[in-house]
N, C-alpha and C positions, 0 to 999 in steps of 0.2 A: 504494500500500500504506500502511496506517495505521502511524504510528509506535508504538513499544511503549508509551509513556506513555498515549496516547489509547486504545489497546487495553485497557490495565489499567483506565482510568476507565470504559470501557464494560462491562467485566467486573464492576467494582464496582457499577455501577448495576443490572446484571442480577442480581448476587448479592443486592442489597437487595430486588429484586423477589421472589427466592426466599425470603428471610428473612421478608418481609411475608406471603407466602402461607402459609408454615409457621406463623408466629405467629398469623395470622388463624384458621387451622384449629384450632390448640391453644386459642385463646381461645374460639372457638365451642364446642368440646368442653367446656370449663370451664363456659360459660354453660348448656349443656344439663344440667349437674348442679346448677345453681342457678336463676338468673333465667329461663331458657328451658326449664326442665324440663317444664312443661305443654305447651309448643309441640312439643317433641320427641315427647312421648307422643301428640300428635295426628297425627303422620306415620306412614305405613305404609311397609314396604319397597318401594322403587321410586318413591316420591313424590319430586318434584323441587321445590326452592325455592331461590331465589337470595338468600342472606343478604348484607346490606350492613353496613358498619361502624356505621351508625346503629342497627342492631339490638343492638349490643353496648354502646353508650354509655349513660351515666346509671345505671349499676348501683350498688347499695349495696355490692357486693362489691369491696373495695379491691384484691384481686388482679386482678380483671377490669379495673378502671379503670386500674391500672398498665399492663397489657398494651395497652389502648386508647391510652393516651398514647404508648407506645413505637411502636405501629403508625403513629400520626400523624407521629411524628418520623422514622421510616423513610421514609414516603411523601414528606414534605417534603424530606428529604435526597436521595432518589433523583431527585425532580423538579428539585431545584437542580442536581445533577450533569448531568442531561440538558440543562437550559436553559443553564447556564453554559458548557458545552462544545459546545453546538450539535450534540447527538447526534441523528441522524435515526432514525426508526422502522426504516428499513432496516438501519442499523448495529446497533440493538438486536436486531432479528430475526436478524441474521447470527450472533449469539451468544445465541440464544434459550434461555431457561431451561426447566426441566422443569415449572415450575408456571404456572398461569394466575393472573392478577390477580383475586382472588375478587369484588371489588366495584368494579372499574374506577377505583380511586382513584389508582393510579400513572400517571404520565406524561400526565396530561390537564390539569394546571394547576389542579385543583380544590382543592388544599390550599395 
């Protein structure tokens, strides 16, 4: 059985995954009102497209850029927790969050 401290670290990493997903979705919604307005208008109901963090980077919108910086910080911190504490994917899945990682950034060592 995992000790309570380790369990909380795993919960924290999963919580960061949730925060990342929520902030990513909010930032994407903001971009659809600005930089990506034309892109959103090109989609029809039912169309599927997988947006990545790179689609949100490089904006002239300072609010969007602030959110992108925070997304990167959350991803780096979550990755650090997983690596430093040698948390397995199985342990993360045992405390699975309700959100999906929208662009595969978390827990793959890419940041």
